[in-house]
N, C-alpha and C positions, 0 to 999 in steps of 0.2 A: 075873566078877569083870573079865573084860577090858574091858565096857560101863562099868563101876563106874569102873574108871582111866580109861577113855575120856573121861567124862562130867565127871571132875575136870580134866583136861586142856584139858577143854574151857570152864572157866571164863573168860570173857574176864578177868579180873585176871592170869591167867597166860599168857594169850596175848599180853596187853603187855609180861609181864616177857621173854616169848620172843623177842617182837620185839624189844625194848632189847638182848636178848643177841645175837641176829645183828647189830645195828647195832653193839656194841661189837666183837664179834669181825669185821666188814668193816674198820671203821676201825683196827683193828692188824692185820689179815691174818693173824691167829693166830700171830705171830711170837714175841710176847713170852709165849704161854702152849708153845709148842713148845719155845723155848729153856729156860724155867722146868724142865720134864719132862725136857728131855734134860741138862742140869746135875744135876739132882736124882736120876736115876738114875746116872749117871756118878760120883758122891759115895759114895751108897749101893755102886755096885758096888766103890771104891777102899776103901773102910772093911771090905768084907767080904772082901775078897781079903788086904788087911793084918791083918786078924783072925786069917785060915784059916792064911796063912804064920807067924806068928809064935807060933802059940798051938795050933794044930791040925794034925793028918796032911791034904796037899795033896789031896784027892778029891771029885769034885764033889757028894757027900753033904755033904759038911761046909763046900764054899762056899754052896751052897744056902741050908744052915743058918743061916751067917753072915749071908747076904744076907737072910733073914726077922729075924733078931734086927737088923740094922742099920734097916731098915724099921721095925719095932714100936719101936725106940728114938726114931726120928725123930720117930713119931708118941706119942712120950710113953708109951708101955706095954711098951718093953723090959727085960729082965731081968736085974739088976745082977751074978748072979753067970754069967751067959755067960764072961764076961772075967775073966781070973785074974792077969795079967802088967801090967806099964806101957804096954805097946802097945797091950793091950784096954783099959786105963783111960784113957788121951789118948784113943783111938778115940770110947769110950764118952760122953766129957765133950764131945768137939767135934759128935758126932751131936746130943747132946739141946740143945747153944746151936745147931745148924743146924735142930732140930726148931723151937726158939721163934722163928727168923728166920722160917721157912716158916710157921707161924702167924699171926706180928704180919702177912705178906707178904698171907696169904689173905683174912686180916682188914679189911685195909687196903683190899684191893680190893674186898671185898663191901660196907664201907662206902661206898668210893666208885661204888659202881653204884647202890649205894640212892639217894645225894645226886644223884646224873647222871639217875638215874629219876625222881624227882619234880620236880627242876628241868624236865627235858624236858615231864612230864605236865603243869605247870603253865604252861609257856608255850607248850602246844599243839603240841609236838615229838614227842607218842607217837603211837601207833595202837590203835582202839577196840577193835577183837579182838570186836566183836559181830556176832549174826546174827540177821536178820529184824528190823532196825530200819529208823529213817527217818532218811535224810540230808538237812540242809537248809543249800544253798548259797547264801552271801551274808546279810546282815544289815540291815533296815530294819525299821519301824514292824509290818509286817504279820507278820515272820517272830518278831518280839516275841510279836504276839498268838496266832500259831498255835503258838508253844512251850506258851505258857498252856494251852490246849486240848488239846496232843496229853501234856500232865502230867495231864490230867483221869483218873480211875480208870477211865474207860469205855475208854481206849484200853490203857493199860497196855502202853507201847511203849517201847524206849529210844530215845534221838534224839541223834544226831551234827551238830554245827553246824560246817560249813567257813566260816572268814570270816579277814580280814588282820589281824583287830584284835590289839593285841597282850595284852589277858586276854580272859577267854568273856564274851562278850556275854549268853549266858543265864544264867548264876550256875549254882548246883547243881543237881546231879540230870541236867545234860547233859555228854555229854561232848564236849570243844572241841578243835579240829584247826585250826592255824593256818597259812594258804595260800588257795590257791587254787581253786575250783571247777573252774577248767578243765582246771588241772595234773591229769596222771596219778598222781604220785606221791602228792598230798595225796588225792585220791580213793581211792587205793589205803589209803593210813594210815586213811581213815573206814569202809574195810570195803565199800565199795560195790558189789564183788563178792557179797556176800551180805545185801546191805540188801533190805526190802521197798520200798522207793520212796524217789524224793528229789523235793525241791521246792524248785525254783530263785529264787531271790528278787533282784529288780536292786537294785544300792548305792545308787542314786538314781533320779531320774525321767528320766532322758537317754534319749534313743536309744542311745547308747555303752553304757548299762548292758543295755536290750535285747540287742546285738550281742554282748557279753559272755555273756549268758544262752544265747545261741545256741550259743556255744564250749562251754559247760558241755553243753550236751543233748548235742551232738556226741562229746564228751567221754565222759559216760557211757553212749551208747549204743555206744560202739566196746567199752568195757570189759566194761559187763554189761547188752547188749540187754534182759535180762527183766526189770528193775526197772523200775518203774513211775516213769516222770517228769512232775510236775506243774511247771508254770511261772507264774508272776506278770507280765503284760506291761506297759509303758507305754502302747505305742503300739499300737492295733490293726490299722497297717499293717502292723506286722512279724509277724502272725499267721501268714499265708502261709510266711514262712520258719522261723517255727518247726516248721509241720507239714511241710515238706519235712526238716527236721533229725529228724522223727521224734518228735517228742514226742508224751506219750500225752491230755495234756489241758492245755490253757491257759485262764487267766484273768486277762482284762482288768479290771482292778479300775476303772478310772475308766469303763469302758463300763457293769459293772454298777451303778456307785454312780448315775450320770445317770439311768440308767432306771427304778431303784427309786426314785431322788425323785422321777421324774416320777409314777409311781403312786401314792407316798405323796401327793402332791399332790391328785390326784384321787379317790383312795379313801383315806380316812382310817384309821391302824390297820395298813396292809400293812407299813410299813416296821419296825413293833414283830415284828408278824408273823414276816417274813423273819427279822429279827434273831432273834429266838427260834428258830426253825428250827434256823439255821446253828452258834449258839452254845450248843447244847444246852440249851435253858431247860426248865422245868420240865413234863413230860410230853411233850416235842417233842425226839426224837433222829432224825436223817436215820441209816437203815441202808439198805444193800444186801444181799438173801439171795436164797440160790439157792430156786427152789422144790422140794420136794418131789417124788419120782416118782409117788409116789398120787394127787398131784393134777393129772399129767399128762392131758390129755383134758379136762379141765374149761374152763369159760369164765372170762375174767377176772372176771367179774361173780361167778361162785361163789367164785373163789379169794379176791375180796375180802370176800366175805361170811364165809369161814372165818378170813381172816388178823383182821378184827375180833372175830370170836366167839371164837374160841380162842389170840389172842395179843394183843387190844385193840390190834391195828395198824391202820393207814389205809395203804391200794396208792395210792403216786402217779404210778408209771412202770414202765415194761416194758421188759425190757434182751432184746434178743435179736441174737446172731449179731455184737456189736460196737453196735448200733443202740438209743438208746433211744429210745424212743415214751413221752410225757406223758400221762396221762389215758387210757391206751388204751380202743379201746372195749369196753365190759361183753360182745359177743357172741363176742372174739377168743378161740381156742382156746389154751390153752396148751401148748406143746411140750417135748419134753426138753430139760434146759439152760437153760431160762428162767431169769430173775433177776428181781427186782421192789426196787423202790426203796419203802420206806415208812417213816411215821411211827411210831414207838412210845418208851414211857416208858422203857424201860432195855431192856438186850440181853436181860436173863433174860425178859422177856414172848417173845424168840423163841427159845427154849432148843429147839423142835422143828424149828427151821428151822436151815439151815448160813449162817452167816455167809460173806460174800465180803468179800475185802481190798478 
């Protein structure tokens, strides 16, 4: 039962409501709620004392019975037979009117909270409340394309975008946080501490955009060093600075594009092949998977044959101790903890293996 309740309370929408409740509470510092509660208790206590004094014997039992009657009257459930004299009738009428005012106040507060929630969420001023999601910091043409890629069924991952735009640049299906990827408060609202990965995209092609990306990486590493950070870099000369900021992976799009163009000019069809691989074309998806324990001790050649025969997958690279070796030697022996990069038609083809993020 407790686990079911915990699971229900863990729903992202409920987390966002909780965050807004905390925000409203901090805004009013609890003064309004405290004053309302104190005023309600005082009025009910005075009504209970008046009814007890005018219609009953002054005993603690009678006072608490009158107090209970006053509470139920305010809630609209009190018995009209409890009082029989004029003072009791007047008190009952006042409590009923007071109850109507309380209901109206609570209803107005709830309506105001819902309107405020919707407005804040629409303006990107809320909090995501996700777990194991991807945070995209910044917006450009690359970010637009990668959002479309992450929306595909094969990834099945929630995405949060942090950008200074007034509206959600990614459209429906992506949670929007209006702000700065280098600001801790905005990263916190995006749920960076519970994210799977963070992708940093420069806002333009300038060197200043790269400097801001470095600040974003530093902020993420300070708040959530366990989160994988991937950065698009404009200037290749800035790569060492990103490495010193402990970024996990750097992609220089200009360098990648220039090399691919050169190769395609010399070897026709390579451009289409690479595009097909990275864009998830028909029968060609890249995956990184962990080698099962049963294959430890085999050679790379044997593992490659098993992957092709059993999973219809082609081995491209071997990952060991953080180093990636492309086209490894077939005689190389597989060790415990090794991972491989493969091409496969779909993730279902790799059901017998373990997917690695």
